[in-house]
Each structure stands twice: as structure tokens, then as C-alpha cells.
Kinemage of the C-alpha trace (Angstrom):
@kinemage 1
@onewidth
@group {chain A} dominant
@subgroup {mainchain}
@vectorlist {calphas} color= white
{ca ser a 1} P -6.145 -13.663 -11.879
{ca leu a 2} L -8.449 -11.378 -10.114
{ca thr a 3} L -5.643 -10.788 -7.483
{ca ser a 4} L -3.271 -9.400 -10.109
{ca thr a 5} L -5.615 -7.129 -11.689
{ca val a 6} L -6.519 -5.758 -8.193
{ca phe a 7} L -3.328 -5.430 -6.404
{ca thr a 8} L -0.378 -5.297 -8.916
{ca gly a 9} L 1.541 -2.272 -9.342
{ca ala a 10} L 5.164 -1.664 -10.593
{ca thr a 11} L 8.199 0.275 -9.430
{ca gln a 12} L 11.338 1.100 -11.481
{ca glu a 13} L 14.889 1.653 -9.982
{ca ile a 14} L 16.691 4.690 -11.300
{ca phe a 15} L 20.669 5.060 -11.315
{ca arg a 16} L 21.955 8.363 -11.672
{ca cys a 17} L 25.557 9.493 -11.496
{ca thr a 18} L 26.382 12.439 -9.230
{ca ser a 19} L 29.426 13.176 -11.279
{ca cys a 20} L 27.884 13.373 -15.112
{ca ser a 21} L 24.167 13.103 -14.380
{ca phe a 22} L 23.736 10.277 -16.405
{ca his a 23} L 20.372 8.296 -15.738
{ca glu a 24} L 19.993 4.664 -16.322
{ca phe a 25} L 16.607 3.023 -15.933
{ca lys a 26} L 16.206 -0.495 -14.972
{ca val a 27} L 13.221 -2.797 -15.951
{ca pro a 28} L 10.083 -2.139 -13.790
{ca val a 29} L 9.220 -4.710 -11.295
{ca asp a 30} L 5.771 -5.716 -10.200
{ca phe a 31} L 4.552 -5.556 -6.504
{ca arg a 32} L 1.647 -6.544 -4.905
{ca ile a 33} L 2.367 -4.847 -1.525
{ca val a 34} L 4.407 -1.742 -0.771
{ca val a 35} L 6.796 -2.412 2.258
{ca leu a 36} L 7.716 0.684 4.135
{ca pro a 37} L 10.429 0.854 7.019
{ca val a 38} L 9.171 2.467 10.123
{ca asn a 39} L 11.348 4.566 12.173
{ca gly a 40} L 10.843 7.611 14.681
{ca asn a 41} L 10.566 7.983 18.357
{ca gln a 42} L 8.658 5.381 20.074
{ca ser a 43} L 7.221 7.937 22.821
{ca gly a 44} L 7.078 10.962 20.524
{ca ser a 45} L 4.516 12.301 17.958
{ca pro a 46} L 3.086 10.193 15.441
{ca val a 47} L 5.324 10.234 12.082
{ca pro a 48} L 3.210 11.009 9.069
{ca leu a 49} L 2.990 8.340 6.413
{ca lys a 50} L 4.681 10.645 3.682
{ca his a 51} L 7.781 10.525 6.023
{ca phe a 52} L 8.103 6.925 5.335
{ca phe a 53} L 7.562 7.405 1.604
{ca phe a 54} L 10.326 9.979 1.582
{ca asp a 55} L 12.631 7.201 2.912
{ca phe a 56} L 11.385 4.887 0.301
{ca asn a 57} L 11.763 7.241 -2.565
{ca ser a 58} L 15.184 8.665 -1.402
{ca pro a 59} L 18.362 8.252 -3.256
{ca gly a 60} L 20.781 5.668 -1.999
{ca ala a 61} L 24.557 5.191 -2.512
{ca leu a 62} L 25.431 2.425 -4.587
{ca pro a 63} L 29.044 1.378 -3.518
{ca asn a 64} L 31.476 0.102 -6.218
{ca lys a 65} L 28.950 0.980 -8.812
{ca thr a 66} L 30.977 2.287 -12.147
{ca cys a 67} L 29.009 4.730 -14.154
{ca ser a 68} L 28.126 3.353 -17.796
{ca arg a 69} L 29.182 6.969 -19.147
{ca cys a 70} L 31.816 8.575 -17.250
{ca arg a 71} L 33.102 5.343 -15.920
{ca ser a 72} L 33.463 7.025 -12.631
{ca asn a 73} L 33.284 4.773 -9.309
{ca asn a 74} L 31.162 5.245 -6.193
{ca thr a 75} L 29.293 8.227 -7.612
{ca thr a 76} L 26.018 6.284 -8.382
{ca thr a 77} L 22.792 6.551 -6.457
{ca ser a 78} L 19.667 4.398 -6.730
{ca thr a 79} L 16.099 5.758 -6.428
{ca thr a 80} L 12.887 3.561 -6.484
{ca ala a 81} L 9.901 5.237 -8.463
{ca phe a 82} L 6.401 4.107 -8.858
{ca thr a 83} L 5.605 3.706 -12.496
{ca thr a 84} L 2.283 1.835 -12.408
{ca ala a 85} L -0.384 2.322 -9.801
{ca pro a 86} L -2.686 -0.635 -8.810
{ca pro a 87} L -6.516 -0.401 -8.356
{ca ser a 88} L -6.174 -1.564 -4.565
{ca leu a 89} L -2.993 -0.350 -2.885
{ca met a 90} L -1.642 -2.491 0.029
{ca met a 91} L 1.236 -1.131 2.366
{ca gln a 92} L 2.738 -3.091 5.131
{ca leu a 93} L 4.639 -0.779 7.870
{ca ile a 94} L 7.739 -2.983 9.185
{ca arg a 95} L 6.805 -3.579 12.998
{ca phe a 96} L 9.379 -6.011 13.925
{ca asp a 97} L 13.256 -5.754 14.011
{ca his a 98} L 15.838 -8.386 13.089
{ca thr a 99} L 15.256 -9.788 16.819
{ca met a 100} L 11.346 -10.051 15.625
{ca thr a 101} L 10.538 -7.409 18.678
{ca lys a 102} L 7.816 -5.281 17.897
{ca gln a 103} L 8.488 -1.476 17.150
{ca phe a 104} L 5.658 0.625 18.712
{ca tyr a 105} L 6.596 3.811 16.715
{ca pro a 106} L 3.447 5.847 16.336
{ca ala a 107} L 2.325 6.812 12.751
{ca ser a 108} L -0.426 8.831 11.354
{ca phe a 109} L -1.926 8.229 8.032
{ca pro a 110} L -4.543 10.326 5.733
{ca tyr a 111} L -7.894 8.927 4.752
{ca asp a 112} L -6.772 10.565 1.224
{ca leu a 113} L -3.481 9.509 -0.444
{ca asp a 114} L -1.476 10.504 -3.409
{ca leu a 115} L 1.038 8.030 -4.492
{ca pro a 116} L 4.480 9.919 -4.687
{ca gly a 117} L 5.774 10.679 -8.032
{ca ile a 118} L 2.593 9.226 -10.156
{ca ala a 119} L -0.659 10.718 -10.808
{ca ala a 120} L -2.626 8.260 -8.742
{ca ser a 121} L -5.023 9.310 -5.729
{ca tyr a 122} L -6.512 6.728 -3.173
{ca ser a 123} L -9.040 6.490 -0.253
{ca leu a 124} L -8.251 4.565 2.885
{ca val a 125} L -10.700 1.551 3.007
{ca ala a 126} L -9.182 -0.405 5.783
{ca val a 127} L -6.541 -0.730 8.668
{ca thr a 128} L -5.023 -3.795 10.119
{ca arg a 129} L -3.298 -3.455 13.578
{ca his a 130} L -1.172 -5.804 15.755
{ca leu a 131} L -2.351 -5.026 19.216
{ca ser a 132} L 0.239 -6.395 22.027
{ca ser a 133} L 1.726 -5.297 25.206
{ca ser a 134} L 5.089 -2.944 25.140
{ca leu a 135} L 7.118 -6.072 25.187
{ca gly a 136} L 5.234 -7.674 22.143
{ca thr a 137} L 6.925 -9.926 19.639
{ca gln a 138} L 5.688 -11.639 16.490
{ca his a 139} L 4.604 -14.834 18.935
{ca gly a 140} L 2.109 -12.652 20.902
{ca gly a 141} L -0.470 -10.275 20.267
{ca his a 142} L -3.696 -10.059 18.579
{ca tyr a 143} L -4.899 -8.550 15.124
{ca val a 144} L -7.949 -6.356 14.547
{ca ala a 145} L -8.993 -4.460 11.587
{ca asp a 146} L -10.995 -1.272 10.858
{ca val a 147} L -12.920 -1.381 7.686
{ca lys a 148} L -14.912 1.159 5.700
{ca glu a 149} L -18.342 0.472 4.593
{ca ala a 150} L -19.940 1.619 1.257
{ca asp a 151} L -21.791 4.237 3.114
{ca ala a 152} L -18.715 5.886 4.777
{ca ser a 153} L -19.038 4.258 8.159
{ca trp a 154} L -16.482 2.416 10.006
{ca trp a 155} L -16.514 -0.875 11.774
{ca arg a 156} L -13.961 -2.756 14.115
{ca cys a 157} L -13.607 -6.360 13.009
{ca asp a 158} L -12.259 -8.240 16.188
{ca asp a 159} L -12.637 -11.946 15.598
{ca glu a 160} L -16.334 -12.687 15.650
{ca ser a 161} L -17.236 -9.122 17.275
{ca val a 162} L -18.071 -6.483 14.623
{ca thr a 163} L -18.701 -3.069 16.192
{ca pro a 164} L -18.728 0.701 15.140
{ca ser a 165} L -15.521 2.085 14.975
{ca leu a 166} L -15.221 5.570 16.579
{ca asn a 167} L -11.538 6.287 15.885
{ca pro a 168} L -10.412 4.381 12.602
{ca thr a 169} L -7.143 6.281 12.266
{ca gly a 170} L -6.385 5.647 15.999
{ca ile a 171} L -4.642 8.824 16.699
{ca gly a 172} L -4.004 9.268 20.401
{ca ser a 173} L -4.094 5.575 21.503
{ca ile a 174} L -2.353 2.318 21.200
{ca asp a 175} L -4.232 2.002 17.934
{ca asn a 176} L -1.951 4.592 16.118
{ca thr a 177} L 0.511 1.827 15.366
{ca pro a 178} L -0.854 0.354 11.811
{ca tyr a 179} L 0.664 -2.728 10.532
{ca leu a 180} L -1.438 -2.732 7.162
{ca leu a 181} L -2.820 0.161 5.280
{ca his a 182} L -5.460 -0.590 2.244
{ca tyr a 183} L -6.344 2.169 0.197
{ca glu a 184} L -8.456 1.986 -3.184
{ca lys a 185} L -7.833 4.011 -6.092
{ca lys a 186} L -10.112 6.984 -7.033
{ca leu a 187} L -11.511 6.946 -10.523
{ca arg a 188} L -12.933 10.598 -10.365
{ca ala a 189} L -14.383 12.903 -7.688
{ca gly a 190} L -16.602 10.822 -5.393
{ca ala a 191} L -15.672 7.447 -7.236
{ca glu a 192} L -13.317 4.660 -6.219
{ca leu a 193} L -11.894 1.505 -8.077
{ca gly a 194} L -11.061 -1.357 -6.130
{ca leu a 195} L -12.113 -4.885 -5.323
{ca arg a 196} L -15.663 -4.133 -4.679
{ca glu a 197} L -16.107 -2.319 -8.365
{ca ile a 198} L -14.079 -5.267 -10.163
{ca lys a 199} L -16.161 -7.979 -8.729
{ca his a 200} L -19.183 -6.004 -9.616
{ca asn a 201} L -18.100 -5.630 -13.355
{ca lys a 202} L -16.911 -9.082 -13.472
{ca thr a 203} L -20.334 -10.375 -12.187
{ca thr a 204} L -22.214 -8.257 -14.585
{ca thr a 205} L -20.049 -9.241 -17.811
{ca lys a 206} L -20.725 -13.132 -16.752
{ca lys a 207} L -24.641 -12.392 -16.418
{ca arg a 208} L -24.552 -10.638 -19.628
{ca asp a 209} L -22.551 -13.463 -21.443
{ca arg a 210} L -25.163 -16.037 -19.773
{ca asp a 211} L -28.154 -14.206 -21.029
{ca lys a 212} L -26.736 -14.024 -24.644
{ca arg a 213} L -26.095 -17.924 -24.371
{ca glu a 214} L -29.501 -18.514 -23.225
{ca gly a 215} L -31.185 -16.069 -25.759
{ca gly a 216} L -29.113 -17.860 -28.675
{ca gln a 217} L -30.380 -21.201 -27.423
{ca val a 218} L -33.972 -20.100 -27.349
{ca glu a 219} L -33.730 -18.970 -30.864
{ca arg a 220} L -32.337 -22.198 -32.075
{ca arg a 221} L -35.207 -23.934 -30.760
């Protein structure tokens, strides 16, 4: 499907024994959205997006895990690594804790992003935010989105209102608490591969196939 083609990537869990350095690679798992935990100082400086990726990729201890080679217990760590980069990368920053209370940790995010551990570069094309008061919960607030046009201009989409977006990264305001980040993969310098290009390619292919069929019908007549 188009959704799978555009948004699906893959990650792989890697086990490593700290005693004998044995590595065990698990079967890659598909994803359509990268979920990143948000942490930091709610009243402090914005935390860079790469910090959340560091937490995502950092080794974590596996209690009661026995090494397949040396049979040692409690010496194995687990790391999650990207193995396949999707054309369109969606990231969700977890903004609600177990009580469903919003976490207002400010975060900074780049216009250009290199996916950790894999040769894939992306450009930011959209940001979705959940705007609410300091006592916000999942049951209150309002969603807005900043979207990048093909001419590199940014627009704020707020229900039926669409206006120029003067500060798409939101640094220095309540807007620096992003909820969803949408990046499109770069093909080469100055080019991107994402939903718009895939749609264009599919449309062009359909038109070419239709022209061939119509041409064949004319010849048969």
C-alpha cells in the first residue's frame, strides 16, 4: 500500500554480552512511527532532539538474561538500531505520563536530520503541536500544525485558518513543545523523497499505462 511504501522503516534489537562481547542480532521489526520518550527540565533550556535519540539507542540491561555463548547471567545489554530508513519519517515525542498529564519539556529539533547509525538524511516538512495550559491533559487543548510548502515557505494550519508561520521551530515560546515531527528523506543535494514525489511517480505511471492501452485500442481499430 502507499502508506507502507512511504512510512515503513525497520529497527533491530542487538544483544551484547559485557562478559564475552558476544553479539546476538534479532529479526528486524517494521515501524511506521518512531516513539521517543521526552525528559528534561520543564523550565529549562530546550533539549535537543539528538538527546532523545541517544536514550532510544542507548544500551539497556536485560535482567535474568543468559548469554548464549558464555552462559553468564545478568551480563547482557540490549540496543535498538535502525536498519531501514523510510522515505517519510514520523516521530512522536511522548507528551503524556502514566496519569495522562502533559509534560511540557521544551525540545529543539533541526531542519535537517541524520538518522543515527544509518546513512539517511532528512528534511523537516511538518510539525504538529498540542497547545494547552500548564495543567493540560489529553482531554483538553488544541492541535495545530506547521507545514512546509514546495517553495520552502512555512504555513500554520489551525482548523480552517491557514496563515504564514513565522517561527516553525517554535523556539522561545510555548510552541517549542512539539508532539509530532515529520521529516522527508533526501535523495541527493536539493532533493527529497517523500509522499509528494511518490504520488507524482504513481500518477505518471498510471498515465503512461493508460496512454499505452488507449494507443493499443486505436491500433486494433
